[in-house]
C-alpha positions as CSV (number, residue, x, y, z in Angstrom):
1,X,2.7,17.8,1.0
2,X,4.2,18.9,4.2
3,X,6.1,16.8,6.7
4,X,3.7,15.7,9.4
5,X,4.5,13.3,12.1
6,X,1.5,11.9,14.0
7,X,0.7,8.8,16.0
8,X,-2.8,7.6,16.5
9,X,-3.9,6.2,19.8
10,X,-3.9,2.6,18.5
11,X,-0.3,2.9,17.4
12,X,0.7,4.4,20.7
13,X,-1.0,1.5,22.5
14,X,0.2,-1.3,20.2
15,X,2.9,-0.5,17.7
16,X,2.2,-1.7,14.1
17,X,4.6,-4.0,12.3
18,X,5.5,-1.2,9.8
19,X,7.9,1.5,10.7
20,X,6.6,4.6,8.9
21,X,3.8,5.7,6.6
22,X,4.0,8.2,3.7
23,X,0.6,9.3,2.5
24,X,0.5,11.6,-0.5
25,X,-3.2,12.8,-0.2
26,X,-6.2,12.6,2.1
27,X,-8.9,10.3,0.8
28,X,-11.6,12.9,0.0
29,X,-12.8,15.1,-2.8
30,X,-11.2,14.7,-6.2
31,X,-8.6,12.2,-5.0
32,X,-11.3,9.9,-3.7
33,X,-13.2,10.2,-7.0
34,X,-10.0,9.5,-9.0
35,X,-9.2,6.4,-7.0
36,X,-12.8,5.1,-7.2
37,X,-12.8,5.6,-11.0
38,X,-9.6,3.5,-11.2
39,X,-10.5,0.9,-8.7
40,X,-14.2,0.3,-9.2
41,X,-14.8,1.4,-12.8
42,X,-11.5,0.2,-14.3
43,X,-10.6,3.6,-15.8
44,X,-6.9,3.7,-16.1
45,X,-6.5,7.4,-17.0
46,X,-7.3,8.6,-13.4
47,X,-4.7,6.1,-12.2
48,X,-2.1,7.5,-14.5
49,X,-2.8,11.0,-13.3
50,X,-2.5,9.9,-9.7
51,X,0.7,7.9,-10.5
52,X,2.3,11.0,-11.9
53,X,1.3,13.1,-8.9
54,X,2.6,10.5,-6.5
55,X,5.9,10.5,-8.3
56,X,6.1,14.3,-8.4
57,X,5.4,14.6,-4.7
58,X,7.4,11.7,-3.3
59,X,10.4,11.3,-5.6
60,X,12.5,14.1,-4.2
61,X,11.7,13.2,-0.6
62,X,12.5,9.5,-1.2
63,X,15.5,9.6,-3.4
64,X,17.9,9.2,-0.5
65,X,15.7,6.6,1.1
66,X,17.1,3.3,2.3
67,X,14.3,1.4,0.6
68,X,15.6,-1.5,-1.6
69,X,12.3,-2.9,-2.9
70,X,8.6,-1.9,-3.4
71,X,5.9,-4.5,-2.9
72,X,2.3,-3.6,-3.9
73,X,-0.4,-5.1,-1.8
74,X,-1.4,-8.1,-3.8
75,X,-5.0,-8.8,-4.9
76,X,-6.4,-12.3,-5.0
77,X,-6.3,-13.9,-8.4
78,X,-10.1,-13.7,-8.7
79,X,-10.1,-10.0,-8.0
80,X,-7.2,-9.5,-10.6
81,X,-9.2,-11.5,-13.1
82,X,-12.3,-9.3,-12.5
83,X,-10.5,-5.9,-12.4
84,X,-7.8,-6.7,-14.9
85,X,-5.0,-5.0,-12.9
86,X,-3.7,-4.2,-9.5
87,X,-4.4,-0.6,-8.7
88,X,-1.4,-0.3,-6.3
89,X,0.9,-1.3,-9.2
90,X,-0.8,1.3,-11.5
91,X,-0.5,4.0,-8.9
92,X,3.2,3.5,-8.0
93,X,4.7,2.6,-11.4
94,X,6.0,6.1,-12.1
95,X,7.6,6.4,-8.7
96,X,9.3,3.0,-9.0
97,X,10.7,4.1,-12.4
98,X,11.8,7.6,-11.2
99,X,13.5,6.1,-8.1
100,X,14.9,3.2,-10.1
101,X,13.5,0.8,-7.5
102,X,12.4,-2.7,-8.3
103,X,8.7,-3.4,-7.7
104,X,8.1,-7.1,-7.0
105,X,4.6,-7.8,-8.3
106,X,4.8,-11.6,-8.5
107,X,6.4,-13.0,-5.3
108,X,3.8,-11.8,-2.8
109,X,0.5,-13.5,-3.2
110,X,-2.9,-13.3,-1.6
111,X,-3.8,-16.9,-0.6
112,X,-7.4,-16.3,0.5
113,X,-10.2,-14.4,-1.3
114,X,-11.2,-12.0,1.4
115,X,-14.2,-9.7,1.6
116,X,-13.4,-6.2,0.5
117,X,-12.1,-4.2,3.5
118,X,-14.3,-1.1,2.7
119,X,-17.4,-1.2,4.9
120,X,-15.8,-3.3,7.6
121,X,-14.9,-2.0,11.1
122,X,-11.3,-2.3,12.5
123,X,-11.9,-5.6,14.2
124,X,-13.6,-7.1,11.1
125,X,-10.7,-5.8,8.9
126,X,-8.1,-7.3,11.1
127,X,-9.9,-10.7,11.1
128,X,-10.6,-10.5,7.4
129,X,-7.0,-10.0,6.4
130,X,-5.3,-12.3,9.0
131,X,-2.9,-14.8,7.3
132,X,-4.0,-13.6,3.8
133,X,-0.5,-13.2,2.3
134,X,2.4,-15.5,1.5
135,X,5.6,-15.3,-0.5
136,X,6.5,-17.8,-3.2
137,X,10.2,-17.3,-2.3
138,X,12.2,-15.6,0.4
139,X,12.8,-11.9,0.1
140,X,16.4,-10.8,0.3
141,X,15.8,-7.1,0.8
142,X,15.9,-5.8,4.3
143,X,14.3,-2.3,3.7
144,X,11.0,-2.6,1.9
145,X,8.1,-0.2,1.0
146,X,4.6,-1.6,0.8
147,X,2.6,0.4,-1.7
148,X,-1.2,0.7,-1.7
149,X,-4.0,2.9,-2.9
150,X,-5.8,3.8,0.3
151,X,-5.1,3.4,4.0
152,X,-8.0,3.4,6.4
153,X,-7.2,1.4,9.6
154,X,-3.9,0.1,8.4
155,X,-5.0,-3.6,8.9
156,X,-4.0,-4.7,5.4
157,X,-0.6,-3.1,5.4
158,X,0.1,-4.2,9.0
159,X,-0.6,-7.8,8.1
160,X,1.7,-7.7,5.1
161,X,4.4,-5.9,7.2
162,X,4.0,-8.7,9.8
163,X,4.7,-11.3,7.1
164,X,7.7,-9.3,5.8
165,X,9.2,-9.0,9.2
166,X,8.7,-12.7,9.8
167,X,10.7,-13.2,6.6
168,X,13.6,-11.1,7.9
169,X,12.8,-7.6,6.8
170,X,14.4,-5.1,9.1
171,X,12.5,-2.0,8.1
172,X,9.1,-1.6,6.4
173,X,7.6,1.6,5.2
174,X,4.1,2.1,3.8
175,X,3.6,4.4,0.9
176,X,-0.1,5.1,0.1
177,X,-1.8,7.3,-2.4
178,X,-4.3,8.5,0.1
179,X,-5.1,8.2,3.8
180,X,-8.7,8.4,5.1
181,X,-9.2,11.5,7.2
182,X,-8.9,10.8,10.9
183,X,-12.2,11.4,12.5
């Protein structure tokens, strides 16, 4: 993974609430297949493979990071019940362990059962995820990483970053397993 700094037109016109994004892979080919096996077929082995690859590729780069806390994008309780796990937790478990960073999996909650983001356009995604998250208690960390499986438009992580900044976070990075190719 090489260092690549790029800004999309949307980010240049309206800055997102998050400050930086680290994407390990592009969402295509084998990576897309592995994520889909984990997410939609509840096969944990592909998730463990990706988790190890994420840790191998990001640990060295992030070991001097200012990040104090990792927050996986939460799933609604109905989706957790159906799937049995949060794929973002599965994908970033090894990295959290290797960096000795706490991963808060209980404080951030999804208060509304939203339609799945895949298949929606940008405007629909923004509307679908608006006000979907809340925190049971205040977050004390000022430098936070949101972790997620796939980033397409950034609507989900942007909404979560907005809530974190409203809670007092100074800096929010987004770490994703894969980013959809820009078209």
